[in-house]
N, C-alpha and C positions, 0 to 999 in steps of 0.2 A: 656583380655576375659572379657565378661560380668557378675556382680553379681547377678546372679539371685534369690538371697535371697533379693534385694532391692524393693522399693516399685513399684508399677505400676506407668509409666510413667518417672521412674528415672532411674540408672544405675551407677554403679562402672567399672571403664574401669582399665585394668592394662596396664599400657602402658611400651614397652621395647626399651631402645635405648642403644647407645654405650656414652660414655663421652671420647673425644679423647683428648688426651696430646700431648705435642709439639713432641713426638717420640717415639714411641715403641719398645722396642729391639728385642721381638720375633716375631712381628707380622707387616711384612710390609703393610703398607695401602696405597692405591691409591692417586696419588698427580694429581687431577683434573684442567684441564685448560679450565676457563670458558670464552667462547667469547660472547660479548656483542655486541647490536644492533649496534652500531657503529663502528664496526670491532677490537676493543679494547680487550685484553684478563686480565684475572686475574687468577694466578696460586694458588693453597691452597695444604698445606701438608699434608691433610686430607679432607675425604669426608664432604659436607658443605650443610646446606639447604640453601633454597632460601633466606630467613631473613639474613642467614649470609652473603650471598654475597651483598643484599642491605645495610646492615649496612657497610659493608667494603667500599662500594663504597661512603656511606655518610649517617650520622642519619638521616636527613630530607626524603631521599629515604626509609629507614627502616620504618621510622613512615608511611609514604604514602603507603607501598607495600600492597595491597592487596590479589595477586596470582603471579605465576611466567609462563612462556612460556618456558619449556624446551624442548628443539629441536623440538618446533612447537607445545608442547602439554601442556595444561592449567593445573598449578598443584598448591596445596596450597603454602604458605609459608614456611609452615614443612617439606617440602618435601626434602628429603635427595638426593645430587648430588654425585655420586660417581665414575663418568669419565668423561674425556673430552665431554664438552656439549656447546651447544648455547645455552644463558639464554636472556630473557626480562623480565625484573621487571613490572606488569602489577598495575598498579593506576586506582584511580578513574577517570581522564584523558581518559583512554583507552576504547574502546569500549567492550571489555572482562572485564575492571573492572567493568563497570555498571551492565553487565551481573551478574556478582561475588554478587555484591550487592545485586540485585533483586533476586536472590536464595535463599541468605543468609536471604532476608527480609522474605521470603517466610517462611522459617524456623522458623524466630522469631513469625511470625503469628501463626503458630502450636502451638508452645510454648506459648504463650499468652494464647490460646484457652484452652490447655491441663489444665492450669494452674487457667482458671476462669471456665470451665466445664470439671472437671476431665472423666467426662462419654462418651465425645465425642471421636469419633473414625478419627485418621487423616489417609487420602488414597495418593493423589498424590498432587504437588504443584509447577509446572514448572513456569520458566520465559515466558512471552508473551510480544509482542509489547506495550512498555511505563511501563511496569510493571511485575506483577505476579499474580497468584492466588492458592488458596490452598481450596480441597474439603474435606467433613466433612462429619460423619456419625453421626446426634445427633435427640436426641428425639422431640425434637420441633424445630421450626424454629426460626432462627438469627434474633434479630430486630435490628433497625437503634439505639436503646439504648444500644444492645450489642455491635454493631461494635464500638461505642464510649468507653465503657469500654475496649474493646479487644485491640484498638488502642493506650488507656492511658496504659493499661500492656505493650504492646509492647515498649513504650518510657521508661518504668522502667527497663526493661531487657537490652535494649540499653544502660541505664545509669550504670548498674551493669558491663558492660563490661567483661562478661562471656567472658573465652576462650574456642574458639570450636576449638574439638580436633577429629582427625580422627582414626578409628580403622577396623581391618578388621575381619572377621568370618565366620567359614564354613557355607554352605547354609544350611543344615540342622539346625544346630546349631541358624541360626537367625531365621529360620521360628519358632524354640520353643519359642525361646527368646520373639519373638513381640506377640506370642499367649498366654505366660505366664503374657505379660502386657495389655492382653485384646485387641489388634490391629489386629484384624482379615483381615482387609482388606491390613494392610502390609503384613501379613505372606502370604497370596494368591499372592501377588505380588512377593514375594522371592521365592514362591514355585514353579513359572512360569520361574525360572531363570537355567541354566541348574545346576546340582550338584556338578559340578566339578570348579565353578566359586566362589572365594570368595565373600564376601558380605561386601561392603565398608560401615560404619556407622559413624554419626556425632555426638559428644554429646555438648552440651553447658548449663552446671548448670546440673540441674534435666531432662535435655529431651535430650533423642537420637534419631534419625531418620535415616532410610536408604536413602541414597543417595550416588551417584558418585561422586560427589563435581566438582572443588574445591568450600572452602566458605572463608569469609574473616577469618582471625586470631581472631578476637575477637567481641563479640556484638556492642561493642562501637563505631566501624567503621559505624553501620546502624544509620544516624543521619535524614534522609530527606525522610522518607513516609508518607504515609496516605493511609486509606481503603476507597473504593469507593463504594463497593454495595456488595451485598448478590444476589445471583440468584440460580434456581437449574439446577442440573446436572444429569444424569444417571451414574452409577459407569462404568468406563472404555467405555462410552460415545456409550453404546447401551440400547436402549429404554425398551429391555426386563428386564433388570436389576433394582434394586433398586435405587430410586431417593436420590443424596446427597443434600449437601448444599455447593455452590461456592461462597468464599469470596475473591472479586476482591482487589486487591492493587496497588499503583505506589510506586515507589522507585527511589531516584534520587542521584547522588553524592554529591550535598550541599542543603540548603533550599533554594537559590537563583534558583535553577536550577527547584526544586520542585514547587515554586512560579510561575513561568515561565509557567511551565506544566500545573499548573490549570488555569491562566488565557489564556492558550491558549484552554482548555475546556471550559471555558465560552465564548470564544470567538466563537468557535465551536458552541457551544449551541445557539447562536444569531444571526448567521448565517446559522443553519438549513434548507437545502433547501426545506425540506419538510412543513415546515412553513411559508417560505418565498413564495413558490409556490403557498400555500393557499392561503396568504394574497393579492399577487398581481395577484390570479386567472389563475396562467400559467398552470396547470396542474392538474390530479388527478388520483386515481389507484382505480378504482371500485372494489370493493370486489364483488358486483353482476356478473360481468364479469367474476372473477376469479383475483386472487392474483398476482402481479408482470405484470400485462399490463397496459400500461401507455396510458391516455387519454390526447391529448394536446389540451387545451382549445384556444379560438381565439389569445388572446395574446401571449401564448406561442408557438401557431404556426406563430406565426408572427417571433419570436427568429428563430425558427427552419428553417424557410425558410431564414431569411439572412445567417444564418449558412450554409445553403445546394448550396444558389446561390453562396455563395463568394466559397465555396469548388469546386464547378462545375467550376466556371471560372478559379480559380489557376489551378486545374487538366486539364483543356484544354488546357491552356497555356504554361503548363509543357508537352506538347505530349501524353496524355492520351487519350483515347476514353471511352465513357461511355456505361456501358451494363445495362440490364434489364434482370433479369432471373427468374424462378418459386420460388415459397416456398415449394413445395415438389417435390421428385422423388422417384423412385424405390430404394427401400433397397440395393439392388444388387450394386448401384452405393457407397455407403458408405461402404461395405465391400471391393470393389476395394481400395478405398480410406484409409482404414485402419481405420475409424473412427469407427467402430462398434467394432473393437477390441480394442482400446483404448481412447474411450470417450463414450461409451454405457452409463456410469450413468448418463451422461450430456443431452442424447438425450431422446425424446419421444416415446413413444412406437409406433410402426409402426401401418399405417390404411391398412386395406384390401378393395381392388377395383378389380374386374375381377377376383377374385381368384389371385392377385399378392399384395403383400406389399409395401405400400409407406411410405415413411418417412419424417416428416418437418424437413427443413436442419437445423442443428446446425452451418455452415458455407457454406461459397459463393463458395470456393477453385474448388470444383468439378465440377460445372456448369460452370465456367471460363474455367477450363479444357475441358470440352465437347465443348466449343465451338472453342476452338482452334483444338481440332481431327476432328472439321468437314470438313476439306480438308488440304491437303499436302501444306506446306509451303517451302519457299526457304530464305537461308540464308541471301539474301538482303533483305529481309521483317523484319528481327529482329532488334531490340527489340520491340515487341508487349505490349504496357499499355494500361491494360484495367482495369477500377474503377467502382464501383459499390457503391450506398448506397443500401446496400441490408438487407433486415429484416429477422433473423434468430431466432430462437426458442431453448432454452436451458433448461432441467429440473432441477430445484431449487428448493431444502427442503423450505417448508414454513417457518420456521423459519431463514432460511438465506436472504429472503428477506427485502430490506431497500430502500424505495422511488425509486429513481431513478438509484441508485448505484449498485442494485444489483435486475435484474429484470428477467422474462422469456422469453419476446418478445422485441427484439431491433433491431436497424439498425446498421449496421457496415461500417463505411465509408470505404471500402473493396479496394483492387486494388491487381491485380498481373500481374507480367513482366513474359514476356518469352523471352529469351535471349541466346547468346551463352556466351560458359564461358569465352572467351577474353572482355564481354562486361560488367560482374558482377560488378567489382570496381567501373568503371564511373556509372552504374546506383544507387548503393547502394548509393555513394557518390552526386549524383542528389536528389534521397530520401532524404536524410539526410538535404541539402540544403533547399528542398521544407519543410519538417518537420518543422524544426527551425523556417524558416522565418512566417511559417502558427501559430504556437505557439505562437511569437512573436506578430504578429496581434491580436490574441485572450488575450493580454496581461499576457504571460506568460515568463517571461525573466530567470528564472533560473531554472536548470534542473539537472537531474543526468542520466549517460548512463551506462547501463550495459551489458555486451557481454555473453549470457547466453549460457552455453554449453550442451554437450549430456547427458541426462537424461538415469535414469536405464532403464525405459519403452522405448525402441525406435526400430526404423526401420532404415535399411541402414548399409553397412559395413566401417570398422572404416577410409577405405581410402577415402571413400566420405565424412564422417565426418569432419575428418581433413581439406579435401579440403575445404569445406563449411567454416568451422570456420576461417581458416586462410584468407579465401577473405574476410570476413568481419571486421576482423581486421585489414586488411591492410586498407580497405575503411576508418575508423575510425582514423587511424595513419596519413594516408595522409591527413583527414581535421582537423589533430592538435586536435583532440576532446579528453579530459581525459576519460577514461572508466574504470570501475572495471569489473573484471570478476567473474560472477557467475556461478560456479561450478554444473553442474546438470540441471540447469535451461531452458533448451530449450525446443522447441516443440518436439513431438515424433517424426516428420519426419525432421528435421532440427534445427540448433543454430540458434541464432537471437539478434538482437540488440534491448534493449527496453529502452525508454526514461519516466524518471520519472518527471514530472513537480512539482513546487512547489508554493503554492498559498499563498494567502496574510498573512495567518498564521503561515506559515513554514511548514503547511504537504506536505506531497509527494504522486502525485496519479501516475498509471502506466496505460498510455492512449495509447502511440504510440510505435509501432513494427515493425519491419524489419525482416523478417524470411526467411534463404536460404535454398532453398529445391531442392536435387538432387532425391529425394525419390519418389516423386507422378509422376514424368515424366516418371519416370521406370515402376512405378504400371500401368502406363495409356499406357504405351507403346505410348509417344509422340516423334515425329519424325520431322526433318527436313531435306530438301538437302542442304548440305553444298558444298563448292566452289568446292571440288573436285566430286562432284555427288555423292559422300557416303549420305547415310542417318545417321544423330545425332540426339542424346536426345539433347533437350534445358534445359535449366536450367529455374528454379522457382523461383521466389522472391514475398513473400507473405508480405501485409505489410497495416499497419492501420495507421492513421496519429492521429485522434482525438479517435480512438477506438471504444466506442458506443458512437453514438449519443445521447442519452439517457444519460448516464453516466459522458458523456463530458459535458450536460447542466446541470446537478446536481452540477458539478465542480465548473464551470462559476457562478452560483447562489450563491454557498457559495464564492466564490473568492471574488466576488465583492458585496456581501450581498445583491445583486438584484439590486445593483446601476451598471446596465450596462453602457458600455461606449454606446455613441450616436448611434454608427453603429449597436447595437444591442438591443436597447431599445425598448420595444414592442409600447410604445406611446415615438415619440421624443420632442413631443411639446404640451403641454396644453393652449388653448386661452380662456382666462375669463375675461366675462366682470363686469363689477362694477355695472353697474344699467341695466336695461331694455333698454335703450335710446341706449345704445352700442352692443345690442344684433347682430343685423343685420352685422353690422362692423366685431365683433369676427367671425361670421359663414362664411363671407366671407373670413375673414383671414384664416382659418382653412383648407376650400374648397383651398384656391389657396396653402397653403403649401403641401395639401395633390395632388394635380395637380402637384408640380414641385418635387414629391416624396419623402414627407418628412411624417412620418408617426405621423400625428396630428389631435387633437379634440378639439371640442367646447365645454366647457362647461357654458351653459348658465340656470343653475339653479337659481333659485331666494333665493340666499344664500349669506349671506356676505361674501365679498372677502378674509376675512382671514381665514375663513370655507374652501373656495373652495382651497386657496394655501397649507393649513395644508393638506387637503387630497391627493393633487396630490401630494405633497411632501412625504407622506406617501407610495405612489404610485412609488415612486424613478423616476418620470418623469423628465428627464434631464434639459427642459429648461420650464419655466413656463410664457406667457406672459399676462400680465395684460392690459386692454384698457379700460379708460375713457375717458370723454369727449374731453378732450386734444388730445387724441392719434386718435379719429375720426378726430378731426378739421385737424389736422398735417399728416395726413395718413402714422404715427409712430406705434412703439410698445413699451412698456415697460417690459424690459429683466429682470428676475430673474431666478436664478440656483438654482437646488433641494436643495443645501447645503445653500440656504438662502444668498448667494451675489447678490446685485443689478447691473447690466451690464448697467444700465440707459437705455434712449431710443433711438431707431435707426430706422432708414428706413427699410421697409420689405427684400428690395433686399439685404441690407447688413447683415441683420439677415439672410438670408437663405444662404449665401455667409459662414458666420460664422458656419452654421450646416453642410452645405457640406465640409469643410475643416475638421471641427472634424470627420465627417465620413471616410473623406479620411484617418486620422490617426490610425483608427479601435483602437485598445486596446495598440497603443505605447504612445498614450501621454491620459492623463485621463482627464475629466472634472473636473476644482476646486469646489469640493465638500465643 
């Protein structure tokens, strides 16, 4: 129980436990059998903690243990196992261990803030990707200098290696306890918990916090962390509530991992597509037109055209037909598809015309369905593979918009396949082959595959979902592709395969998705005439390989740092004269290159050649051709790369062959930069 006479922010906890001897005569204690991940078992003649089992295995493991997984549930190392159980010891090497470290570091942050600023109130502090945050109510804004002091205090607390102890308190008592300490936000959180649910608290030194845990056994386990920034956040995420201050931090298993992460952040900053896009004059977001709407400038449009031409060519060769569909349709279409029921928050408000409501399309799929419904089909015609670079519109909050990565209007590289049930597996395998081949052409060779299953909000029977999920799994297994299962991550209408590509600095991006859908054919009453003359439902496969063209372009910019492979570079060759005497020759060279399908420009400015080379290098032009009197006389070109490598002098035809060879390799082989 907590000692409520303690000073605010501190607590005394009475801990109760049993001390087990080798044998008690009047009390028969359980003898738990602990099954370890490798299948081996350990038998004990009394209940044991997770730490006890780790120590029984070895002193090194006991020292490294951060938590345990008992029968699949994550618990503290102090958790007592009383019966037969499976147990995995969690260390910093495990994903769960890193999550425990980050969760515990959030508490360390809160404790440091309370030590330095006793009047600050703590609210919530969850784990997020790559770190954690904690929200505070405080009378003034935290400054960068405050963050330095807080981080230094956290280091002191970690060095003290304070024991972290868990206790349980009745809900109403916990409310009173936190109100006595002046922690009104914590009291509000607890008051919303059902009264019959006990409240778990964690104490370290003079600090106690509400939490379900688990946590590291002592603050000494927290050795690699850094506070990143402070930002505003509304209490409980509601703009009608008071504004709090959110301190973000990152935490890792060791200082080497922290250093690598901070280096990745520096690299990400250097590769920011918004800055590079501006420097290279590729695109802009014009606020006068509205946030989240992309304007493609001429150089960016050249890259987009190269992407789209390649996309169309690969799809036509893979047996797809191309469609073009409208940007709006009657709202009733989206009622039938289910989007208004499951996707309304991401849709713009309908427009009224002729006493009817029209909806900007957030998806292309209902339009492709209408093309299918235009006439009755025979089984002999299936599968239909229909692809479209279709622009869609999503309602995004202004605070969520981020360059090309999160926009309101974008073009999906969408396709839908209508097939028979027995064609599913072969179609999925063909999609996977096409997807991975195209991603490699763009220079992505490492990826992660997830099979996403039925979410809580969904349509369709269990039988349909089970059948669809099994079909996707079978295709992945047949192709021999490793995958993880993302429970509940599917779309509302069907399970899916998601492919995350890894960029040059190790970040993963969700771009490609393949979704199997038994539900929309049912909702739209789609049919085909089967071999026996009966009408049956086709199966629908939704798939996007690049996802959003805008977002994929942003990923490409950051992956290559704007140094695109030759086939994508907006300017592939810059021809530069040294003096005016070579101007005509340089101009003709550029024109010849353009006539032979190469994106070339002539820089005839009256500037020093070193200045020209530097400017085109900064513009990431793959090849720089320098022409002087010797090149004019010999009808040759002196070739340099944007990385400064001198490739020597060569005939124009030889240079063109080299550029074409680079283009043919696409992103599978990079220019020597």
